[in-house]
N, C-alpha and C positions, 0 to 999 in steps of 0.2 A: 838438662840445660834449660834455664828459663831465659826468656827474651824480654827486653823492655819494649813492649808493643807501642809505647808512646813515641819512641825514637824511630822515625820513618827513614832513617839513613839506609836501612837494608833495602829499601825499594830502589835506590839509586845504583846499587851494586847487584841487583837481582836479575831476574829474567827480563826479556823485552817487555812483557806485559806489566811486570812490576815497575820497570823504569817509566813506561807510559803512564801508569797509575800515579807514580810520584810526580810526574810533570803535570798531570791533570789536577792533582791535589794542590800543587803550588800555583798553577795558573788560576784556578778557581778561588784561591785563598780561603778555602772552606775551613781549614783548621784554625786559621787566625780569626775568622769571623765567628767561629763557635768556641773560641778559647775559654770563655766563661763557663762552658758546659762540659769541660774535660773530655774533648772528643778523642776517640780511639778508632783507628781503622781495624775492622774485624773481618771475618769471613774467609773466602777462598783465595783471594789474591795474596794476602800476606803469607798464606800457607803454600803457595805455588800449586794449588790443586784447582785453579780456575779453569773454566771452559770459555768458549767464544763469547757467550752472552753474560758472563759474570759481571756483577756490578760492584761498586765501591760502597761497602756497608760501613757507615760511621755511626758508632754508638755514643750516646751522650748522657750525662746526668743532669736532670733538670727537675726542680720541684715546682715550677710554675710553667706548665706546658704552653700556655698562651704566650708567655714571654719568649720562649724558645721559637714558637711559630712566627712571632713578630720579627725576630732577628733574621730567621731564615727567609721569610717572605720578602723582607726589605732588600735582601741581597740576591735572591734567586727566583722570585715569582715570575719574572719575564722569560725564564729559560724554558726550553722545549720540554713538554710533558709534565710540567710542574703540577704536583698533586699533594694534597694534605689529607691526613686522616687522623682521627682520634679513636682509640680503641682500648679495650682491656686485653692485656696479654697475661694470662694466668692470674687474673684479678688485679693486675697492676696498670694504672692509667698510663697510656703510651701515646706519644705523638710520632707519627710516621710521615716523612716528607720525601718525595722522590722528584728528581728532575734530571735532564740530560745536559751535560756540559763537558767541553774539552774532550770529546770522544768517548765518554763514559756515562752510564747511568749512575747517579748517586742515590743512595737510600740512607736517609738520616733517621735515626731511631733514638728517641729520648724517653727516659723513664726517671721517676724520682727515687733513684737508687744509684750508688756508685757503680761505675762501669764494670769494675771487677766482680760485682755481684750479679751482673746481668748475664742471662743465659748465653747470649752470643759470644761474650768474652770468655765465659767459662768453657763453652764448647771448644772455642779456638785453642785455648791453652791445653786441654786434654788431647785434642786432635794433633796439636804440634808435638806433644810428648809421644803419642803413638807413631806419628810419622818418623820421628827421630829413631825410634826402636825398630820400626818396620823397614826403613830405608827406601831406596829408589824403587824397589818392587812395589811396596805399599803405595807410594806416591803415584806411580803409573796406574796401578789397579784402581785406586780411589778416583783418579781423574777419568778413567774409562767407565767406571760405574756411573759417574756423573754424566758423562757424554751419552750413556745409555738411558738416561732419564731419571736416575735417583737423585734426590736432594742430598746435601752433604752429610747430615747426621745418619740417615739411613744407609748411605754408602759406607761410612765408617763401621756402623754396627754390623753390616753384612760382611765386609771384608775381614774384620777382626773377630767375628762371631761373638759379639758382645751380647750377653743374655738380656732378655727383657722384651716386653711387647711394644714398648714405646722407645724408639731409638734416641729420641731427644732426652728423655729421662735416663735411659740406660747410660748414655755418655756422662751425664751428671753423677750417676751412681758410681762410676769408676774414677772420677776426677781425683779423689783422695787416695787412690791406690798408690802404692810405692812403685818404683821402676821395676822391681822384681815381679810384683803382682801384674803390672801391665805387660811385662815380657811374656807372661803365660798366654796372653791373648795373641801375641805375635807368633808364637810357636805352635798354635793349634793347627 
């Protein structure tokens, strides 16, 4: 089952944390202000594997990173903890901006590629598929691994015994697998 990750209505019917996230997103107007950059909420909160300090990861497509930073700066520079960084992520120019608003840390991530091609989105989609196959046990176990200190992708790789030295790449390696192939990871 695929989900339209652009439709945030699932937050309003979700867990208490998802509902709070939906309210924070609405109050901050971040999706409206970033509309020109095709913003998508990614990460642990949409998947319901968040822990206490999980932030709101919003990924965007932008081919002029300074323009993105200008828009974000104009709206959020006065917010607590505001930070900007320019970096290369796997050779791709990236703008990363963080700030605290409405009870959440926001992390805005922009790259000059469609959001569906960005690793955060791709990871989220395959993780969602694995969680649907693994059910409530997988969800609880992944959340526990995260509480024990693992990052999300290493937690998935560990729980599902996904082969490979790099859990971030290993998840991308299985994203094209069929449901039947992914099910073999669940029954290991």
